[in-house]
N, C-alpha and C positions, 0 to 999 in steps of 0.2 A: 409762441405755439397756443391755437384758442379751446383746443378739446382735450383733457387729460382723460385717459382710459382706466378703467379697473387694475388693467396691471399696475398701472403707473403709480396712481393710488397706493397701491398694496406694498409697493417699489418705496416707498416717501413714508408711508405709515408702518410699516414691520422695524424699521430699521431708528426710526424719532422713537416709537414705546419702549425699542431694545434699550435703545440712549437714557430716555428718560428713567427707567430699569434702573439702568448703570449711575447714572446721577440721584435719583433718592436713592439707591442702596450705600454709592459712596458716601450722601451728607447723613445718610444716620448711623454707620461707620464710624466717619468721624465725630460727627456729635457724641455717640457713645462714650468714645476715646475720650475727649473735653471734661464731655461730663466725669466717667473714671476718674482722670485728671483731677478735676476739683474734689472730690470725694464729699466730707462733709462740710466743706466749705461754699458748697453750695445752699445746704439747708442753712447755714449759716448768716449769711448773702439775706438769704429772704426773711429769716427771725429777727433783723437785723432792722430791716426794713418801719419807718416808723411811720405815725399818722399823715407823715408829710411827703406833698405829693408829687413832688419836685424829688426827694430821695427818692421814690417810689419809681419816677422816672429812668432814672439810673440804675436801679437794679433792675427793672423789667428789659433796656438795654442791654446789660451784661449779663443776664440770664439765658436772653433769647442768643445770643453772639455762641452763647457756652454749647448752648441747645441743634442752634442754627433752625429755627423756625418759629416764627410768629404765632403758628397755630397750635403747636405746642405747648410754647407759652401760656397761650390765652386757655387753651384748657387746662392746664397747670392749674391757674389762677381761677378757672371755675371750682375744681376739684378742692381747692385751697377755701373757696369761700365756702365751699357746701362743708366742709368738715373743719370750720372756725376758724382757721388760723388766722385768715385776716378777713377784716368787714367791708363793704365796697367803698367806702370813703376811699382806703390801704390800695384797692388792688385796682381803682381806675388809674392810679402814676403807675402800674407797673404793664397794667394794657397799652397807654400811651407808648412808654418808652418798651414794648415789646415790637413797634414799629417798628423803630428807629434800628432796633438791634438784629432785624430779619435786612436790613439793605447791607449789611455786611456780605452777608451770603453773593447778593448781586453785588457788589462792588469786586467780591474774589472772583466770582465768574467770568466777567469780564474783562479781568487781564488778563493776556494770551499767553496759558501758561501750559496749554495742551500737548507739546513736545516735552511736556516734564514728565507727565500723566504717566507712561511706561519702567519712568526711574523710580518716580515715586512709590509704584506698584510693587519692583522689585524689590526695593528695600524694607517697604511696608510687612510685604509676605517674610523674608527675611527675618527682620526683628522678629515677629509673630512666630517663628517655624524656631527660631535658635535663642531666642534671649530666656532666661529663667525668673529672671528678676521679674514683679510681675508690671514697677513702673517700665521697666521700657518695651511689655509685652502693649503696657498703653498707648505710649508713644508710637508703637508700630501701625497700631490699629488706629491711628491717627493718619501718618502719612499712608496708610492703604486706603483709607476712607478720601484722603485729598486725591491720593492720584484716578478711582477708579470714579470719585466725580466728573473732571475734568476729561477725561475716556468717555465720563457719556455726553460731554458738550461736544466734542468733538465730533462724536457718528451723531447726533440730533443737527448740527451745522452740516453736515455732510448730507445727510439726508433732507434736509429742506432745505438746499441748494438749490434744484433741479424748481420749488417753486414760482422764480421770479420769471420762468417761460413761457406761462401760466397766464393767456389774458384775465378768467376769470378771478385769480386770488390778486391780479396785481391791480385791476379794476378797484378791486374792494378794498386795499389799501390806499389807492389814492384818494378814495372816499372818505374813508375814514379820516384821512389825514389831509384833509380839504378843509379844515377848520369848521363847517357850517355845525350850527346844533347838530343835523341830521347824521350827519359821519359820527360825530362825538359819544352819540348814544349808541349809534349801531357797536360804536370801541369799545366806550364800557361795557357792555351787554357780552360780547366775545369775550373778553378779560375777566368777567361775572362766572359766567357758564364752564368755562375753561376752568377756573382755579375750585367751583363748588365741585366738580366732577373729580380733579389731579386733588383736591382736601390738603393743596398745599402752594401757598403762594410763590415762596420761592422756589416749588416748582415749575409753575406758570411762567415766572422773572424766566428763567434758566430757559426755557423755551424757548421767548421774545429777547432775549440777549444771542442766543444762536442764530436766531431767525436775523436779526441786525446784524449780525454776524459776515453772512452772506450777502449782503447790500438788497434784500425786500425787503426790510420794513424800516424807514426813516422817522426818526425820532418824532413827527409831526402826527405820524398813525400809531406808534406805537404808544405814545404816552394818555392816549384815550385808553386803551388797552390796559394799561397798568393801573388806571385809576378803576378799571372795573376787577380788576386783582384785588384790590385793597377794600373793596365792600365782599368780597367771595370770600373770603379769607376767613369772614366771619359766621358764616355756615359750618365751619367743623364746630366750634362753639359752640352753635344757640343745638347743632344737634346733637353734644355730648350735655349738653344741660338739659336735655326731655328727661332723660332719667333722673334727675336730680333734683335736689330744695330749691322751692322759689326764690331762697339766699342766690345759688347759683345760678338758676334762670335769670336774675337782676344781674349778676354778672356777665353773665353773654348779651345778654342787651343793653346793657352798659358800652360792651365796646362795639360793639352793630351802630349804636348811633353815633359813637362819638366817630366812627370810620365813613357812616354815612354823612354827616355833618361833614366833615374835613374835604369830600370827593366833590358833597356840592357847592362847597364856598372854592372851592379850586378848579374847579369847571367855570364857576361866572365869571372870578377875579384872576387867577392867577394859568391860568393855562397854556393862555401864549407868551405869557412872559419867561414860564419856566422853559418851555421849550426852547426861546430865546437867550437864555442864560445860559444853556447849557451844550447848544449850538455852538458859543463863543468860548466856551472852556474845553473843549475837545473838537476834533474833524469827525471822530470813531464813534461810530451809531451806536456798535456796545458800548464804551463807555458813556456816551451821551446818556443813552438809557439808564443805567447803576447810577449816574448822577442825578438824574431828576428822578431817579426813586426815592436817595437820601434826601432830595431838596424837599420833596416833596413832604415825605414824614418828617421830619425834622417843621417842617415848616407849620405842616398841621399843628401837631402837638405844642410849639409855642401860641399859635393861637387860642388853640381852646383850654392849655393849659388855666387860663383863669377861672373857666367856666366848669371847670370837674367836679365843683360843687354843684350845682345847676344842674348838671349830665346825670347825676344821682337820685337829687331830686323828683328830676322828668322820672327816672327808672322805675321810684317809689310810688311816683304816680300811676304809670302803667302796669306794674306786678307792686299791687300794693299789701301789708302785711294783713294776716287775716288771726283771728281770736286761735283758730286750730294750729294754725304753725308756731301761735305762741307758746300752745302747748307740748307739740312736738319737741321742740327747742329745749325744753325741760326734762325727758324722758323718753323721747328716740336717741339715735345716734349723733352724735356729736362732730364727730371729727374724724370719721373714716370715708373715706372715698376712694376708689381702685382708681383713679388717674395716677394718684399719689403711690402708686406702687411700681410705676416707673422710675421711680427715686426712693431706694427700699429703706434708708438712711432715714427719709422724711418723715415715712409710712409706720416705721419702726415708732417714734418718737407721737407720732399722733396713735399707734395703737395704746401707749401708754398713756395718754390723755384720757382716751374712751375709758379705758380700765379704772382709770378715777372719776371718772364722769361716772363711772357704775356700781363704785364703793362712794361715793358720794350720794349716790341717791338712795343704796342702803343702810345709809347711817340716817338721811331722813326717812326712809323708813320703819327704822329701829325707835326715833324720837318722835315719832307720833303714835306707834303702837305704846309708848312708855306713855305718852298724854294720854292716850285712852284707859291705860292702865289705871290712872293716876286722878286724872280728872273727869273719867268718865264718858268724855267727848266721842258718841256713835265715827263722827266723822272723820276724825283722827285715825280710828281703824281704817273705813272706809279708805283711808287717802293710802295706809300701809297693802290694801289690798290692789287696789290699781298699780302703784308704785313696784311692786311684786310680779305683777304681771311685765312689766316693762324691763326689769331685771332679766328676769328668761329670757325677754327678746335680745333685749342686749348681749348676754351670755350666749346665743347661740352666732349673733352678727359678729360678733367677734372671735370666737370660735372660726368661721369660717376664713374672715381676713386672716387670720393670724396662720391658716393653712394656706392661705394663697402667696400670703409675703413669707414663708419661712420655705417657698418652693423657689423663689427667688433668690437672685445672686448679695444674699449676705454671708458676711462673714463666723467666726467662729463665736465670736465675745456677741455679736448679734443673737445668734441661734441660742445660747445660756440664757439671754433675757426673751427671746421666744419663751423657749420651755416652761420656762417659769410663772410669763403672764399665763397660758393655758389652764395651768394649776392654779394660779390666784383668780382667774375670774370662776373657776368651779367654786371657790371658797366664798368668791365675794354671792355667788349665787345663792350658796347656803345660808348665807344670813340674812340674806331677804329671807329665804324663807321661816327662817326661824324669826323675822321679825311678823313674818304672819303668824306663825303662831302663837305668839306676845298678841297680837290683835284677835285672834279667834277666843282668845283668852279672857280680853279685854272684854270682846261682845258677850260673851257668857257673866263675865261678871254685872254686865251693869244688867241683864235681862234678867239675872235672877240678883239682885240687890244685893250683892256680897260686898263684905266691909270686911275691910284687915282690922286689925287689932292696931294700934299709936306704934307699939316696938317690931310688929313686921315692916308696915311703914317705912320707919325710918332706916330699916334692915335692907328694904329693897331696894330705898333710894340711895342709898353707900355702892348698893351693887350693880345698879343703874348709872353711876357715876364711876365707877371705876370701869367695867365693860365700852363705856364711850371713849372714854381714854385709852382702851387700848384699841378700839377701829381707830380713832383718829390719827394716835401714833403709829402703825400698820399703815396705814394711807400716806403716812408724811414720809414714813422710811421707803416708801416704793416710788414716791415721788422723786425725793433728790437722792437715792441711791445710799440714804442713811445708815449707815450700819449697826451703831450705838446706837440710834431710837429702836433698830431692830432687833436690838439684845434687849432695850430694855420693856420692849412690849410681849419678849416670850416671858419676861422675868414678871410683869404684869399679870402672863397669863398663872402662874403657878400662885400668884396671891388672891386671884378669883378662883380654882378651884377647892384654896384652903377654904377661901369664903364661903362657896356653894357646899361644904360640907359641916362647917361649922352651921349656918342658915339651916341646910337641912335638919341638925341634927336638935338643934334647939326650938326649931319647930314641931319637928314628932314629941318634944318634949310637952311644947303648950298643948299638944293636940291630945296627949295622954292625961293632962292633967284640965281637961276640959275647957281650957281657956280658949282653944279658938273652937270652930264650927270647922266637920268633917269637909264642906263643900271650899270654903274659905282657905282649910289646911293642902289638899288638893290641887289648888290653883295655884297657891305660892311654890308649890314644891313645882310645878312643874316651870311655870315663870322659870326659877333660878335655873333650874334645868336648862333652859332654854339662851338664859344670859350667859350661863358657863360655856354651853356646846358654842356662842357665836364667839367667845374668847377665844377658844381654841381654834377657831379659822380664822381671826385674827393673828394668831402666833403662826398658824400655816404660811399667810400673807407674807409674816415678817423673816419666817425661813424661807422664803422662795428670794427677797433680797441676800438674803446670806449667802444663799448658793450659787450666785454670782460671780465669780474668782474677777478681783480686780484686776 
């Protein structure tokens, strides 16, 4: 048949899109079920990933096998790099492994299990409807997703079966599979564009395998298209990194460079060789395509693994580190990224890190204000003012993130922690405010050349040390969920209260006896009042730790 009518196009397109929708939905349901069954183990897998690139490859492959999408893994890694969970050297191994892990999807759908799809759907729905145990419901989701995925594959295959009767389509396939440079480039761009549009290399591979199953797509034509999907999948991560930090942009660029370099090497040296190998392994076109996909990604990783460090350096040259970036790393958000909200257990761990980062900034702010008071350093006071603005912004950013996290699927225990974090960030923000007050008092002291008596200085130094200890221990208690440390902070707060009362009383006596000037006396009382309030908020942080039931 030479000419395809608009009616025939629609007859192919609508079932194809419907089948693709089912395929993607089934893959999503199955991957979510697998992720839920993995639970916190997914977080532990990533956390145990060291700077060793080879370990990273295995981690990337395992995570991608669970979530069934290299694009999703890479977007997650961009989020992790953006949030400071890992650095570029660690992330490149996971990115390489993700390319291997995604081949499991191709291997799975190339197996002719479409006859089992209705049975799997029936079993999955029955388990989801009637099972009361949460773990069994998750198993039902996995089985249901498996069935829907293969049902979608079967619909796509039937939809595309008529294509082999149209000369325009068959001529294009013959040209792509001719082995010429022009044909290979044409196939590459077909794969690239389809993957860039549907935002999933697994979906494109599924379409190719369904088409191969109709006998319309020989491996000679399918392989160049497959190479295009390998680069097209980078578009998702590149788009995801546009609103992220420069470090996250480097991770996305690293993914792009790795895939482009591997694809170019394969097109030049291994394309014909790979086709010959997979043809010798199986006569089935769908199996050939799945095997080619696996062979390509494993070989690509083995070839480029020794050059992982070099790829990181190239990316750092393309996107260099700026002075503003270094400043932002210290003061801005370090650990939060909305991409990680897809895995709430990891997101919660990141929020805790961000709150601790906010607390550490408040501690630095306090130390700078104290330095300004003791040594008369105006720059230290200005440093406190700058940090205080960052603390205010962090409170807003963390609060927004906590709201989104609390609206996700978190358990009762995690929800208790989230509730406690809301109050904790408010207390840290108030500590920043009191440090800011201390810096203002320091500037007044400097500008008016006010000098404290030796006795007053000694009393202040003692209180400064105790309050600092209270802050440090409250943050440590939150970091480690250490109830003993939290109780110590509450005891320290009682000591600070008594200290403030005693210092207030003795200093007022010095004022009455004329041993202290009025201006210095007023500033002294304001200083100890602000430090006592800082200790109060440290106690509140400790009480939030104790409020969470173990």
